[in-house]
C-alpha positions in Angstrom: -50.1 88.1 -1.9 -50.8 84.4 -2.3 -48.4 82.4 -4.5 -49.6 79.7 -6.8 -47.9 76.3 -6.6 -45.9 77.0 -9.8 -44.7 80.3 -8.3 -44.0 78.9 -4.9 -41.8 76.0 -6.1 -39.0 78.2 -7.6 -39.1 80.4 -4.5 -38.6 77.3 -2.4 -35.7 76.1 -4.6 -34.0 79.4 -4.2 -34.3 79.3 -0.5 -32.8 75.8 -0.1 -29.0 75.7 0.1 -26.6 73.7 -2.1 -28.7 73.8 -5.3 -27.4 73.2 -8.8 -29.7 74.1 -11.7 -29.3 72.1 -14.9 -29.7 73.6 -18.4 -33.3 72.2 -18.6 -34.3 73.7 -15.3 -33.9 70.6 -13.2 -32.7 71.4 -9.7 -30.2 69.1 -7.9 -28.9 69.4 -4.3 -25.5 68.0 -3.3 -26.8 67.0 0.1 -29.8 65.2 -1.3 -27.5 63.3 -3.6 -25.4 62.2 -0.6 -28.5 61.1 1.3 -29.8 59.2 -1.7 -26.4 57.4 -2.2 -26.2 56.5 1.5 -29.8 55.1 1.6 -29.3 53.2 -1.7 -26.0 51.6 -0.6 -27.5 50.7 2.7 -30.4 48.9 1.1 -28.1 47.3 -1.5 -25.7 46.0 1.2 -28.6 44.7 3.4 -30.1 42.7 0.5 -26.7 41.6 -0.8 -25.6 40.3 2.6 -28.9 38.7 3.5 -28.3 35.9 1.0 -25.2 33.9 0.5 -25.9 31.0 2.8 -26.2 28.3 0.1 -22.7 26.9 -0.1 -23.7 23.8 -2.1 -25.3 26.0 -4.8 -22.3 28.3 -4.9 -20.0 25.4 -5.4 -22.1 23.9 -8.2 -22.2 27.2 -9.9 -18.4 27.5 -9.6 -18.1 24.1 -11.3 -20.4 25.4 -14.0 -18.3 28.6 -14.5 -15.2 26.5 -14.8 -16.7 24.3 -17.4 -17.9 27.3 -19.4 -14.5 28.9 -19.3 -12.8 25.7 -20.3 -15.0 25.5 -23.4 -14.2 29.1 -24.2 -10.5 28.8 -23.5 -10.6 31.3 -20.6 -9.8 29.0 -17.6 -6.4 30.5 -16.8 -7.0 32.1 -13.4 -4.8 29.6 -11.4 -1.9 29.8 -13.9 -2.0 33.6 -13.7 -2.1 33.7 -10.0 0.8 31.2 -9.7 2.9 33.4 -11.9 2.0 36.6 -9.9 2.8 34.9 -6.6 6.4 34.9 -7.7 6.4 38.7 -7.4 5.1 39.6 -4.0 4.9 43.4 -4.6 2.4 42.8 -7.5 0.1 40.7 -5.3 0.2 43.3 -2.5 -0.5 46.1 -5.0 -3.5 44.1 -6.3 -4.7 43.6 -2.8 -4.8 47.3 -2.1 -6.2 48.1 -5.5 -9.0 45.6 -5.0 -9.8 46.7 -1.5 -9.8 50.5 -2.0 -10.3 52.0 -5.4 -13.6 50.3 -5.9 -15.3 52.8 -3.6 -12.9 55.8 -3.6 -12.6 56.3 -7.4 -16.3 55.6 -8.1 -17.3 58.2 -5.5 -14.7 60.6 -6.9 -16.1 60.3 -10.4 -19.6 61.0 -9.2 -18.4 64.2 -7.6 -16.4 65.1 -10.7 -19.6 64.6 -12.8 -21.8 66.6 -10.5 -19.4 69.6 -10.3 -18.1 69.7 -13.9 -20.8 68.1 -16.1 -24.0 68.6 -14.2 -26.3 67.9 -17.2 -24.7 64.5 -17.7 -24.8 63.6 -14.0 -28.4 62.3 -13.7 -28.0 59.8 -16.6 -24.7 58.3 -15.3 -25.8 58.4 -11.7 -28.9 56.4 -12.7 -26.8 54.1 -14.8 -24.6 53.2 -11.8 -27.6 52.7 -9.5 -29.5 50.6 -11.9 -26.5 48.5 -12.7 -25.8 47.9 -9.0 -29.4 47.0 -8.5 -29.4 44.5 -11.3 -26.3 42.8 -9.9 -28.4 42.0 -6.8 -30.4 39.6 -9.0 -27.3 37.6 -9.8 -26.2 37.6 -6.2 -29.6 36.4 -4.9 -30.5 33.8 -7.5 -27.0 32.6 -8.7 -24.6 32.5 -5.7 -21.1 31.8 -6.9 -18.1 30.5 -4.9 -15.0 32.6 -5.9 -11.8 30.8 -6.7 -10.2 31.7 -3.3 -12.9 29.6 -1.5 -12.6 26.5 -3.6 -11.0 23.5 -2.1 -7.2 23.6 -1.9 -6.9 21.0 -4.7 -7.8 23.8 -7.1 -4.6 25.6 -6.2 -5.9 29.1 -5.4 -4.7 31.3 -2.6 -6.7 33.9 -0.8 -4.2 36.8 -1.1 -6.3 39.2 0.9 -5.8 36.9 3.9 -2.2 35.9 3.3 -0.6 39.2 2.3 -0.9 42.8 3.6 -4.0 44.7 2.7 -6.6 47.0 4.3 -9.0 44.1 5.2 -9.8 40.4 4.6 -13.0 38.5 4.1 -11.8 36.0 6.7 -11.2 38.5 9.5 -13.2 40.9 11.7 -16.7 42.2 10.9 -16.3 41.7 7.2 -16.3 37.9 7.7 -19.6 38.1 9.7 -21.6 40.4 7.4 -20.3 40.0 3.9 -21.9 37.7 1.4 -18.8 36.0 0.0 -20.8 34.3 -2.8 -21.8 37.7 -4.3 -19.4 37.2 -7.2 -21.5 37.0 -10.4 -21.6 39.7 -11.9 -18.5 41.5 -10.7 -19.6 44.9 -9.4 -15.9 45.8 -9.2 -15.7 45.5 -13.0 -19.0 47.1 -13.7 -18.1 50.2 -11.7 -14.6 50.3 -13.2 -15.9 50.3 -16.7 -18.5 52.9 -15.7 -15.7 55.1 -14.4 -13.8 54.7 -17.7 -16.8 55.5 -19.9 -17.5 58.6 -17.9 -14.0 59.9 -17.7 -12.4 59.2 -21.0 -14.5 61.6 -23.1 -14.4 64.3 -20.4 -10.8 64.5 -19.4 -8.6 67.0 -21.2 -5.1 65.4 -21.0 -4.2 62.4 -23.0 -2.3 60.8 -20.1 -5.4 61.1 -17.9 -7.5 59.5 -20.6 -5.1 56.6 -20.9 -5.1 56.0 -17.2 -8.9 56.1 -17.1 -9.1 53.6 -20.0 -6.7 51.3 -18.2 -8.7 51.3 -15.0 -11.0 48.4 -16.0 -8.1 46.4 -17.3 -6.3 46.8 -14.0 -9.5 45.9 -12.2 -9.9 42.6 -14.1 -6.2 41.9 -13.4 -6.7 42.5 -9.6 -9.8 40.4 -9.2 -8.2 37.5 -11.0 -4.7 37.6 -9.3 -6.4 37.9 -5.9 -8.6 34.9 -6.7 -11.8 36.9 -6.0 -13.4 36.3 -9.3 -13.4 34.3 -12.5 -13.0 36.0 -15.9 -16.7 35.4 -16.7 -17.6 37.4 -13.6 -16.0 40.4 -15.3 -17.9 39.7 -18.5 -21.1 39.6 -16.4 -20.2 42.9 -14.8 -19.7 44.6 -18.2 -23.0 43.1 -19.5 -25.1 44.4 -16.6 -23.5 47.9 -17.0 -24.7 47.8 -20.6 -28.2 46.9 -19.5 -28.2 49.5 -16.8 -27.2 52.2 -19.3 -30.0 51.3 -21.7 -32.6 51.3 -18.9 -31.2 54.6 -17.6 -31.5 56.2 -21.0 -35.2 55.2 -21.0 -36.1 56.6 -17.5 -33.8 59.6 -17.1 -35.1 62.9 -18.3 -33.2 65.3 -16.0 -30.5 67.2 -17.7 -31.6 66.0 -21.2 -34.5 68.3 -21.9 -34.7 71.6 -23.8 -32.9 74.5 -22.3 -35.0 76.9 -20.2 -34.1 80.4 -19.2 -33.0 81.0 -15.7 -35.6 82.2 -13.2 -35.9 85.9 -12.7 -34.1 87.3 -9.6 -36.0 87.9 -6.5 -37.3 91.5 -6.5 -35.7 93.7 -3.9 -37.9 95.0 -1.2 -38.1 98.7 -0.9 -36.8 99.9 2.5 -39.5 100.8 4.9 -39.8 104.5 5.7 -38.4 105.5 9.1 -40.4 107.3 11.7 -41.4 110.8 10.8 -40.0 113.6 12.8 -41.9 116.8 13.6 
């Protein structure tokens, strides 16, 4: 019997491994999500690191940020870092926080969403992807010198280089391939707020909700005390997350449609009769 296209598609979905069917009939595959994430991050990193050569523009934009922050009463990064440098364990903790949780926790939240709240996953996956893509616009057209790269007269210290951490921008392969002027908006802060928005309404225990809500606060603290960002970089990160969410709401349909009944099970084939005996 020849199957129509509409009949063949469900059969194909049932044969492929690792599927997850959402309430509206959308089918996701965990391995396809991993492939998508790897390709997306590879393209993002390539574009991000292809720019970042305009040191003069990055310095001018840093001066502009400082002027804006002075007018807003936000220009306190050096004072806060000077205070934190008096307590070395705090600086080391910020180094490890900045260098690790950015990726680990965000990936963990994606897995949590996929496994526990599959219908919500497409919207928030797209929000994260669109937010990250929008950030590339800022990195490309508005390079920004972070506080740690400003002249020593500004008083900032690159804590990732001076104190223990997993890696430093000034050593190894990171120094060769990383765009160190990709600072506005802060993707660290955008991803941290994304994690909090996803987790707080979905976690059961109050202590877990509190920890999730504090994650963006701790992220802003770490980016400032390590001199990797200005306060306005964090504001920019939160703003692009809002824009990314609004766009994702417009373009995401998976998991948000009307419920559909599950497909009928495959019919069992009758066993073939054995050879007849005389």
